[in-house]
Structure formats: C-alpha cells, structure tokens
N, C-alpha and C positions, 0 to 999 in steps of 0.2 A: 771183822769189818762191819757187820751189821750192828754189833754192840757200839762201835764208835759213832755210827750214824745216829743210833738212838740217843746217845749222850749228847751229840751236837744238836739234835732236834729239841731235846729237853732244855738245853741252854738257851736256844733261840726263843722257845715258848716263854721261859722265865724272863728274858729281856723284854719281850713284847708286853708281858703283864706289868713289868715295872714302868715301861714307857706309858702305858694307858693310865696307870695310877699317877704318874708325874703330870701328864696332860690334864687329867681331872683336877689335880691339886692346883695347877697354875690357873685353870679356868675359875675355880672357886675363889682363889686369892684375888683374881682380877675383878670378879663380881663384888666381893667384899670391899675392895678398894673403891670401885665406882659408887657403891652404896654409901660409903663413908663420905666421899666427895659431895654426893648429892645432898646428903643430910647436912653437911657443913654449909653448902651453898644456900640451903633454905633457912638454916638457923642463924647464920652469920650474915647480917644485912648491912653492916657498916665496915669501913676499912679506913686506914690512916695512911696518908702519903706525905712525904716531904715536898716533892715537886711533881707536877703533872704537866707534861708538854702535849698540847693538842691544838689543832687548827680551829675546831668548833666543838662546843659542848651544848647539848640540848637537855634541858630539865623538863621532865614530863610527869603528868599525873599517872597513877597506876593504870588508868584506862587508855593512856596514850595521848591525852591532850597536852599540847605544847604550852609551857608556862614561861620559859626563859630560854633565850639563845645567846650564848657568848661566842663571838666569832672574830676571826681575822678578816681582812678585807676580801680575800679571795673567795671565801665560802660564806660571805655575809648573806643572810636571807633576803628574799624579795618580800613582797607583802603577803602576809599569812592571814586569811580570813576563814574562820571556822575550820582550822587545821588544814586548809588547802592553800598552797603557796602559788603565787603567780609572779612572773618576773617584774622587778622594779629596781633597776640599777642604782646602787648607792655606794660610791667609792670610799667607803669608810670601814673602820673596825669598830667594835663596841658590843653592846648588848641590847636586846629588845625584850620588852615585857609583853605578856599575852594574858588576856582575861580568862574567866572560867570556861569560855566557849572556844578557846584557841584562836582568838582574834587579837591582833596587835593593839596595844593601848598605851604605848609610850616606849621610851628607850634612851640610851646614852650612846652617842656616836662621836667619833673624833677622827681627825687626820692631821697631817702636818708634814710639809716638805718645802723645798725651794723650787720655784718654777723655773722655766727656761731662761728667764731674764735675771735669775738670782734673787728674786723677791720671795718672801715667805707666803705660802698658801696653807693656812693652818686654821683649825677651828674645833670647837667642842660644843655639843648641844645636848641638853637634858630636857626631854619633853614629856608632857602628860596629855594624853589624847582624850577627847570625848568619845563616848560609846560609839563604835563603828565609824568614827570620823577622825578628823585631824587634831592637831595639838591645840588645846585650849590654854596651855601655859608652857612657856619655854624659857630656859636659862641658857644663854648663848654667849660665846666669846669667839670673835673672828679677827684674824690677822691675814688679810688677803689683798695682794696686789697694791700695797700701800695704804689700804684702808684698815683701820683698827677700831673696833668698838666692842662693848660688852654690856649686857644688861638682861633684865627680866621683862618678858612681854606677856600680856594677857590678851586673848583673842576671842572674838565671837566666832562660833563654829556651828555649822549647819546641823540640824537634827539627824542623828545617825540612823534613825528608824525610817524617816521619809527620804533621806539622801545618804545611804551608806557609801563610803568611799569606794571608788572604782566600779560602782554600779553603772548601768546604762543611763540612769537619771543624772547621776553625778557627772559623768562624762559629757552628757548633752548640755548641762548647765554651764560647765566649764567652757565648752565651745561657744556658748552665747556670751561669755564674759562675766558670768555670775559665779564668783568664787565661793568655795565652801568655808573659807577662813578669812576673817577680817581683823587686822590688828586694831586693838582699842587702847592699850596702855603700854608705854615703854618707860622703864625706870633703869637708868644706867649711865654709861659714859659714852659720849659721841666721838666720832673721828676727830673732831676739833678739840677733844679733851674737856669738853663741857660736861659737868654733872647735871643731869636733866631728868625731868619728868614730863612726858608728853601724853596728853589725853586726846583721843581721836573720836570722831563721830561714827555713826553706823556705816558710813561709806569708807571708813579708814582714813579720812582727812584730818590732819592735826588741827585742833581748835583751841587748845590751851597748852602753854609751855611754861614750866618753871625751870630756870637755867641759872647755874652758877659757873662763871668762866674760871680758867686757871688762875687769873689774876685776882679773883675774888669779887668781880662784879656780879650782882644778883639781880635777876629780872623776871618779871611775869609778863608773858605775851598772850594776848587774845587774838586769834586768827580767824579770818573769814574762810569760806569754802574753797578759795583759791590759794590759801596758805599765806596770805598777806596779813601783816600785823595791823589790826584796827586800833589797838591800844597796847601800850607797854608801860609797865610800872617798874620803877627801880627804887633803890634806897633814897635817891634824891627827889623822887616824885612827890608832889603835894596834891 
C-alpha cells in the first residue's frame, strides 16, 4: 500500500513539473510575440487600404498640432484656435485646414438637399483665410431657395493680430456694426445669369460693374455710394 502511494506521489510531482515548464514556455512565447508586434509597430509606419469608412479623420503633426480635419456633418469641428476648439455650428460636411499653430486658415465645405418646399438648398465653398481672421478669398457656388449664383470673391479682412476672430475685441466691434470682412471684388455669374465683374469700395458698396447679359448685351456701369448708376457705357455708346 505504501509503495502504491509513493508511486502516485511521484507521478503527481512529475505532472506538476511538466505544468510549470508548460506555463513558463507559454509566458515566454507570449513575451516574444508582444516584442515582435511592438518592433513591427515601430518599424512599419505605413499601410495600404482599399477603402476606409470613417465619420471624421484628423491629420496631426508628431507633436499633436491639428493640420487637417475631414468630417461628416455630425462631427464637423467648431472653430479651432491654437489647438483649442470652441463651438461654432456649421451644418456642413467637408474639410478644414489649420496652420502651423493649430489655428483654422481655410477650408472646403458643402451641403445639398431639398427644403420643405421642395426647392434645393445646396452650396459649396472653398476659402482661404487671413492669419487668425476670416476668408480673404472665396470660391463659392450657391443654389438656395430659388437663388443661384457662383463666383470668386476677394475681401478686405481685419488684421488678425489686432483683431483675432472670436476675441473680445472682434466680438465688440461686430456688435458696433464694424465687420471684420468686407467684400471688394466679385467675379462670376449672377442670379440673373449675367456674367459680371463687380468692384466695391472700402465700405463694400459696388462702384463699378462690367456686365454681359445672356443675350449678349455688354455694359460698363459707374455707380454712386447708393448703388445708382451715374454713367453707363455699352457697345452703342459714343
């Protein structure tokens, strides 16, 4: 009987030694696998995909500075200034560009649908901002509530150092009716289907228009500060 017990105890001890060796082997294999994955992660910095589905993609510098955001309408960013975002609703999808400091400096936005009355509400805008301020150039196409126009505008924009957008000074001046942006040039097609060039003064009032109508009539108009034509030249003018 004692001999049977001794044999059984020897078998149990043998099994325990095998179990410890198996456990150590599994642990070592796991560590080697983790090391290989970590080495692969650090050495392999590029990948190739056929399709990527995402609601928003942020492109950042190694230090974390945001440089580009591509987003759907739901997750579209607010205004980002020096990597800090504050709410600014924009019911659009598109992409925003950010400068070396993580501040917005332009973007491409768009939308399009039928409104409740069945009319299109659609538009696309590509903008280039002045440093820490609004758009100094804009390429725009709009089809909204029966109005349709498209063109390129150039604007006077406030100095972003003395009046950065959304600053207390910027908001105070807006409340006083002093805008940060004033349209100066429009080149495009009007809602009346006229091809036109409009030049405006420092207050944003049109002062000179070059117009070609759909029927081919070409005119040059000189306007006063109220927008009234003081002189008009056409092909028949002498």
